[in-house]
Backbone as CSV, one residue per row, in Angstrom:
resi,resn,N_x,N_y,N_z,CA_x,CA_y,CA_z,C_x,C_y,C_z
1,MET,186.943,116.382,165.142,185.750,115.596,165.354,184.539,116.398,164.896
2,LEU,183.539,115.717,164.386,182.346,116.394,163.896,181.517,116.925,165.060
3,SER,180.987,118.105,164.855,180.135,118.712,165.867,178.670,118.439,165.510
4,ILE,177.987,117.696,166.369,176.579,117.368,166.145,175.767,117.986,167.277
5,ASN,174.808,118.828,166.918,174.016,119.463,167.957,172.851,118.555,168.360
6,GLN,172.084,118.997,169.336,171.020,118.191,169.920,169.931,117.863,168.907
7,SER,169.567,118.805,168.051,168.498,118.530,167.087,168.931,117.493,166.057
8,GLU,170.195,117.493,165.675,170.679,116.476,164.739,170.678,115.093,165.380
9,LYS,170.993,115.021,166.665,170.937,113.736,167.367,169.501,113.230,167.431
10,ARG,168.557,114.127,167.702,167.161,113.728,167.753,166.659,113.266,166.388
11,MET,167.057,113.986,165.341,166.646,113.600,163.990,167.212,112.238,163.619
12,ARG,168.461,111.991,163.980,169.077,110.694,163.698,168.358,109.589,164.451
13,PHE,168.033,109.824,165.724,167.300,108.834,166.514,165.934,108.560,165.914
14,ALA,165.235,109.617,165.484,163.917,109.445,164.868,164.030,108.635,163.581
15,GLY,165.010,108.913,162.770,165.200,108.174,161.525,165.514,106.713,161.763
16,ILE,166.325,106.437,162.774,166.659,105.048,163.094,165.420,104.306,163.589
17,CYS,164.629,104.947,164.438,163.389,104.317,164.920,162.441,104.027,163.769
18,LEU,162.290,104.977,162.860,161.412,104.770,161.706,161.912,103.634,160.821
19,ALA,163.202,103.598,160.571,163.766,102.550,159.704,163.613,101.171,160.332
20,ILE,163.890,101.057,161.620,163.755,99.758,162.285,162.287,99.340,162.343
21,GLY,161.397,100.298,162.613,159.968,99.990,162.631,159.469,99.505,161.283
22,LEU,159.898,100.151,160.212,159.496,99.712,158.875,160.089,98.359,158.527
23,LEU,161.306,98.102,158.959,161.942,96.805,158.719,161.183,95.692,159.444
24,ILE,160.799,95.936,160.689,160.025,94.954,161.449,158.697,94.690,160.764
25,GLU,158.025,95.738,160.311,156.736,95.556,159.652,156.895,94.822,158.324
26,ALA,157.957,95.080,157.593,158.189,94.364,156.332,158.460,92.886,156.597
27,LEU,159.215,92.578,157.635,159.477,91.183,157.970,158.216,90.464,158.433
28,CYS,157.353,91.171,159.154,156.111,90.558,159.634,155.138,90.259,158.494
29,LEU,155.230,90.985,157.399,154.366,90.702,156.255,154.704,89.366,155.607
30,MET,155.949,88.905,155.760,156.350,87.621,155.201,156.118,86.469,156.182
31,TRP,155.750,86.776,157.404,155.573,85.794,158.465,154.081,85.536,158.617
32,ALA,153.610,84.327,158.333,152.175,84.044,158.265,151.675,83.297,159.512
33,THR,151.866,83.871,160.675,151.326,83.298,161.912,150.570,84.386,162.666
34,PRO,149.697,83.991,163.578,148.948,85.008,164.337,149.829,85.944,165.163
35,ILE,150.950,85.439,165.643,151.846,86.290,166.446,152.450,87.406,165.590
36,ALA,152.513,87.201,164.280,153.083,88.209,163.388,152.275,89.503,163.449
37,PHE,150.965,89.388,163.563,150.143,90.589,163.643,150.420,91.355,164.934
38,ILE,150.610,90.625,166.021,150.890,91.274,167.298,152.235,91.982,167.250
39,VAL,153.243,91.324,166.677,154.559,91.945,166.533,154.466,93.139,165.589
40,PHE,153.700,92.984,164.507,153.519,94.053,163.518,152.960,95.304,164.186
41,VAL,151.911,95.128,164.975,151.242,96.277,165.595,152.047,96.836,166.757
42,THR,152.546,95.967,167.637,153.203,96.468,168.838,154.606,96.986,168.564
43,MET,155.470,96.122,168.068,156.868,96.518,167.876,157.021,97.526,166.738
44,GLY,156.506,97.168,165.567,156.641,98.049,164.414,155.902,99.362,164.601
45,GLY,154.670,99.273,165.046,153.864,100.477,165.249,154.424,101.379,166.326
46,LEU,154.913,100.787,167.398,155.470,101.583,168.490,156.743,102.313,168.053
47,LEU,157.612,101.628,167.324,158.834,102.276,166.861,158.537,103.395,165.865
48,ILE,157.577,103.172,164.989,157.202,104.220,164.035,156.585,105.405,164.777
49,LEU,155.740,105.131,165.745,155.134,106.207,166.536,156.195,107.002,167.293
50,ILE,157.149,106.318,167.900,158.228,107.010,168.619,159.029,107.873,167.656
51,GLY,159.356,107.328,166.477,160.107,108.099,165.486,159.370,109.339,165.033
52,LEU,158.073,109.211,164.798,157.279,110.369,164.363,157.169,111.433,165.452
53,VAL,156.948,110.986,166.689,156.823,111.950,167.799,158.136,112.684,168.032
54,VAL,159.252,111.970,168.007,160.548,112.621,168.195,160.831,113.582,167.055
55,TYR,160.517,113.183,165.820,160.723,114.063,164.668,159.889,115.337,164.787
56,LEU,158.609,115.188,165.100,157.747,116.369,165.221,158.168,117.252,166.389
57,TYR,158.555,116.654,167.506,159.031,117.438,168.651,160.290,118.210,168.276
58,THR,161.181,117.577,167.521,162.407,118.259,167.099,162.089,119.440,166.203
59,GLN,161.144,119.277,165.298,160.787,120.360,164.393,160.136,121.527,165.137
60,VAL,159.340,121.228,166.133,158.643,122.284,166.869,159.574,122.986,167.857
61,SER,160.483,122.238,168.491,161.310,122.828,169.537,162.578,123.493,169.029
62,THR,162.942,123.299,167.792,164.152,123.913,167.247,163.909,125.389,166.987
63,PRO,164.736,126.282,167.548,164.530,127.718,167.316,164.861,128.095,165.855
64,VAL,164.176,129.108,165.376,164.395,129.607,164.034,165.705,130.400,164.020
65,ALA,166.489,130.277,162.964,167.809,130.919,162.882,167.709,132.447,162.896
66,GLY,166.607,133.014,162.410,166.485,134.462,162.333,166.113,135.134,163.644
67,ASP,165.695,134.351,164.645,165.287,134.946,165.923,166.436,135.252,166.824
């Protein structure tokens, strides 16, 4: 079985959040109703923000191999 450490799990989660957020925002661009803007900002923006925060936290909290 493949060995996946904690930072790889976090990176995968961040990538999935970013991809889903971008997909939601792309779908909302084709939807021409007022609710589309709310979904665009809340759902898409929140998922992208979560993905970015998790990615940056993973980069900062991962120890350097030489230490």
